[in-house]
Structures are given as structure tokens and as C-alpha cells.
N, C-alpha and C positions, 0 to 999 in steps of 0.2 A: 604314867602321865601321857595323855594323848596329845598327838601333834597334828595340827591342821595343815593339810597339804593344799597349797594354792595352785590352781591350774590356770594357765594363761587364758585370757578371754579369747573366745573364738570370734573371728571376723563375721560380721553379719553377711548372710548370703546376698550376693549382688542381684539386683533385679534383672531379670532376663530382658534383653532389648527386643523391641518389636520390629527393629529395622533389619533388613537384609543387607549384608555388605556385598555390593555389586562389584564384579570384575571391571577392569579398565574398559573392555569393549562395551559392556553394558552401560557403563557411565557415559561413554561417548555417545552411544545410541540414544541415551535419555535426553540428549540435547535436542531441542526441537528443530534446529537448523541443519543437523548433521545429514539427514536423509537428502535434503535439497543439495547440500554441498557435494555429496557423493554423486548424485544425478548430474550436477553441473560439470563435474570433472569428467564423467563418462561421456556426456554430450560434447564437451569441448574436444576431447581426444578423438571422438568419432568424426566430427566435422574437420578436424585437422588432417585426418587421413583421407576422407572421401572428397573434400573440397579444397583443392590446392590454393585457390584465391582467398580462402578463409585464413590462411597463414600469415598474410601481410599485416603490418602494423595499422595500415589505414582501415582494413576490415575490422580489426579489433576495436578501434576507436569508433567505428560506425556501429558496432554491436553495443558498445557502451552508451552511445547516444540514444539508440533505439530503446535500450533498457531503461534509460533515465526518463524518457517520455511516458513510460508506463509506471516506472518505479516511484516517481514522486507522489502520485495520487495513491498508489498501492500502499505506501507507508501509512497514510491516514486510514485507508480502508482496512488494513491489517489491524491497526489499533482499535478501530471500531468493532471488528470481528472478535478481537480478544475481549472487548467489552460486551459481547453477546448480541450484536446487532449487525444489520446489513444496510447497504445504501446502493440501490440500483439506479439512482439518478446521477452518480458520479461522472459517468462518461459524457452525457449530454450537458452537464453543468460546465464542463470545460469549454464547449462551444458557446454556451450562453455568456460566459465571462468575456471571451474575446469579441463576440459579435456586438455586445452592448458597448464595449469600449470603442470599437471602430465606428459603428454607425452613429452613436450619440455625438461623438466629437466631430466626425466628418460633416454631418448635416447641420450642426450648429456652429461649426468653424471655431471650436475652442481647443485649448491645449489638451493633449492626450492624457496628461496626468490626471485631469479632472475625471475623464471617463474611466481611467484605471481605478481610481478610488471609489467611484460610484459602482463599478463592477464588483469591487471587493465587498462593498456593503451589501450588494445584492446576493452574492454567494454566501456570505456569512449569514444573511437573513434566511436564505433557503435552508442552510444547515440547521439554523435554530428552529425553523418551522418544522422541519422533518423530526428533529429530536423532541420538540414540544408535543407534537401530535402523537408520537409513539408513546411518550410517557403519560400524556393526559388521557388518551383514549384506550390504551392497552392493546390497540391493533398492532399486529406484528409489523416490524419495520420493513419486511419484504413487501407488504401491500402498500404501506404509506409511501415508500420511496418509488414503488412501481407507478403509483399515481403521479408523483412528481416527475418521473421519467417521461411519461406521455405528455404532461403539460409543457415541460421544457422542450421536448422534441417538436411538438406542434408549434410552439411559440418561435423557436429558432427558425423553422422553415417559413412559417406564415409571415412573421414580422420582417424577416430579411427580404422576402420577395416583395412585400408591400412597400418597403422603404427603398430598396435598390433596384427592384424589377428583375432580380436574379436570385440565385441561391448562395451567393457569396458576398462578403463585405467589400467595401471599396478599398483601394490601395491607400495605405496611410503613411507611406515612407517619406512624404514631403511635408508632413504636418508638424506643428510645434510640439516639442516634447518627445519626438520619435527617437532622436539620437540617444538620449539618456536612458529611456526605457529599453531600447534595443540593447544597450550595453549591459543593463542589469539582467535582462531575461534571455538574451539570445547572443551574447558576445561569443566570438570564437577566438581561441588562442592557437597560435602556430607553434607546434612542438616538433622541431626538425622538419620532416617532410609531410607531417600529418597535422590535422586540425582537431582541437578538442573544444566542443561546445560547452559553454558555462553551465548548461543544464545538468551535465554530469557532476560538476562540483556541487551544485545545489542539491542534487539527489543524495550524494554522499553525506552532505551536511545534515539534511533532514533525517537520514537514517541514524546518524550518530546522536542527534538530539533526541529522537524518538526512543532509541535504545537506552539512553541515559534516563530519560523520563520514566520509562517502564520499569527499569531495574534498580534505580537509585533514588527514587522519590516517593513520597507518600501518595501522590496522585497516581503513580504507576501501580502501587499496591491496590488502590481503589479500583483501577481499571480491571485488574485481574479478579478482584473480589466481585464486582458487579457482573462480570462475565461468567464467573464460576457459579455463583448463587446470589441473585440480586436480593432475595428476601433476607438471607442471612447477613449480607452486607449492610442492608438497611437497618437490621436489628442491632448491629454494633456501631451504628452512627455514621456510616458512609453515605454521603449525599448522592444517592443513586441518580436522581433526575439531573442534577447539575453535571455529573460525570458524563452521562450519556449524551446530553445535549451538547456538552463541550466537545465530545468526540465527533458528533455530526457536524459541528461547526469547523472542526479541524479538516474534515473531508471537504467542506466548502472552501476553506482557505487554500488547500493544496490543489483543489480543482481550479480555483481562480489563478493560482500561480502557473499551472500548466497551460491554461488558456492564454495567459499573457505571453508565455513562451512561444506558443504556436503562432499567435498573432504577430509578434515582433520578429520571429524567425522567418516567416514567409510573407509578411506584409499584408496578406489577405487571408481570410478564413472562410472555409466552406461551412454552410449551415449544418451539414451532416457530420462535421468533425467530432470524433469521440464516440460516435454511435456504436454500441457493441463493446466498447472498452470496459464498461462496468463489469462484465463477466471476466475479462482478462485480469482486472485488478483482483477480483476474488480468487481466480485461479492462481495468480502469483502468490497470494497470501497462503492459500491452502498448500500449494507445492512447497512453500517455505516453512511449513510446519505448524501453521495455525489451525486449530480445530474448528469445525463448523459450529460446534456447540459452545465455543467461547471459553475464556479463562486460561488459555494456554497458547504459547508461541512468543516470538519476539521479532523485532524489526530487521535483524540481520538475516533471518530466514526469508523474510519478505523480499529483501534486496536480492538475495540469491535466486528466488523465484522469478523476479523481474529479469534478472540476467539470463536465466534459462530461456525466458520468452524471447529476449533479444537475440541470443545465439541461434535459436531454432528458426525464428522467422527469417533471419538473413542466411543462416547456414543452408536451408533448403534451396534458396535462390542461388547461392554460390555453388552448390552442388549440381545445379541445373535440373532440379526435379520440379514436378508440377506443384506450385505453391498451394493448390487446393488441399494437399495432404496436411498442411499445417493445422487446420481445424481438427482433423482426426487425431493428430499428435496431442493437441491440447486436451481433447477428451480423454485419451489414454493416460496422460500425465495426471489429470485431475483424479481419475479413479484410483490410480496407483498411489497418489499422494494421500488420499483419504485412508486407504488401507495401511500404508506405512505409518501415518501419523497416529492412528489408533494403536498400533503395536508399540510405537515409541512411548505413547502416553501410558500404556500399561507398564512398560519398563520403569518409567520415571516414578511411578506410584507403587511399586512392588513393596509389599510388607510381609513379614513373617507372622503367622497367626499362632498364638499360644506362647 
């Protein structure tokens, strides 16, 4: 009589994973902001050594303030670059916001709040127009916003000189609404022996909100998607046009906010304010880990990039060096950041073939 021998079933072979298990160092390097963080630490230590006046608490708070004046707009520019676009009009837009507020209210003798709201509408409108033209015509945002840059630059200088007879706005510190607007946009807090400008707190708040939006919301997923591949994003139902126009309007909003800070911090505004800062915003974003091709990066990195700008611009002065070297430093930092970001991007997308 034959006996059937049952053999235990063999487990099905597990599918080979296509992912590579990265070591801790590689996982850290895959974070877009890590390269900027390392650079910031090195630069901070360097200036602590070579510039004794850099070591004081007052100097550190001054660095934070300088960083915030760049970092607020850089947050929006960074988000726009993640979405795959550029805005070269962001720097002069800051001046346009403050000049309109000051001259409109001063010449009509009305409350400054009216001018501030009108200025906000203008900046949002410029952002909308930039985004609409980019999406409607297909012309690269570099060219569209370059045109906006020249229009605003000419208008800032021409209109200011026509209205005031000079290249600066009138002093607005005696006008209705000044006290409340100054408190919102330029109030300073006394912390021991040093002062902290409220722009630093606003900057940190905008960074936190932007970071949350990018990493924890559906809109953030859309921004990365349209920056990575707009055609694929559109195919899966992402509203590409609305996302990009919204990003341009965000640049307009934070450009307005910075313009209000400059106006109410100094009471007058030069028509050339912000000229050239559009490149510094982009450099801060790239140094902070955002790729020029879009679809990668975060707001923490942009904030670190702005902090590097603040440390360097003031550290060179504190060290007693020729400040003309600052531009050379920015160029070197930009080139190095592009190379480092490409390497980090490769690490973050490493896969095992087969």
C-alpha cells in the first residue's frame, strides 16, 4: 500500500526590491537643505574666527534682520522655482509697492491704509499678469518677467521723479495710519541689550507656512508635480495654470510685504530700492537646495540660503574687507550650489537596476 508523503509548501520567492538601502550619511545628504546647512555652519565659524565684532549678540541680530529682508521674498521665489518658473521682477516690485503707497496717500492726503491696500492689489495683479502671460503664450517666464522688470524699473524712476521731483518718496511718518502700519511691518522688540525687528518673526512664520504647504498639503504636491513635469501633472488632473499663476501671485504678495516693511521702517523709499535683489532671491533658493529645473527643494533650505547671504554681506564688513568681494562670493556660491544640488538630487533618486 503506497503512502503519500506531503511536503510543506515552499514560500513564494519574494520580489526583489528596486530600491537601494542608503546609509545614514547618504540619507542625510539626500535632504535638499543639508548642503546649505553645512555651508552655513562653515561660514558662521569662519567669520566668528576672522571678525571679532561678528561674535556679539547685536551683530547676530543684525545678520538675522538682513537675512529676513531677502528671505521673505526668497520664500515665494523658491516656491515658484520648485514649480518650474522664475520671476525677475520680484526685486523692483518691492519698490513699486512702497512707492505707490507713499506717493498716492501723500499727494491725496488720505489714510496710509488705503494706499497699502491699493498697493497690495497692484502687486497681486502684477503677479497674476505674469503668470497668465506665461501660461497663455508659452513664452518662458524668464522673458515675461524680464519685460515686467524693465517696465516697473522705468515706472518707479519716472513716476517718482515726476510726482516728487526727486528719486525718493516723501516722508510719511506724520500721516494717518502710520503708527499701526509701522507696528505691523517694522516694529522692533527690545531683547536685553539688542533689538529684534518684527520682519525676522514674519520671515520665520512665512518659512513655516510655506514648508507646511509644500510637504503636508495637496497644493504642495501639485507644486512639485508641475515643476517636475507639467505635462504629466496636467494628464493626472493637476490644475497647472492655476498653480503657477498662484505661485506668481505669491511672489507679488511677499514682494508687497517687503515693500511695506522698507517703507515703514525707513519712512521714505528710494526708487531704486530692490534693484538687483531678484538675482539674490534666486541665489538664496539655489544655495538652499532648489534645482533650477524645478520639482525639488524646500523652504527650510531657502531660509538657510538667505541666512548665508546675511552672514556674508555683513561678515565681510565686520572683517574689514573690501565689500566688492561680496559679489564674487555670490558667484562662487551659486556655481558650487548648482554642482552640489545635482549630486544630492542623484543620491535622493538612486535606484538598483534589475
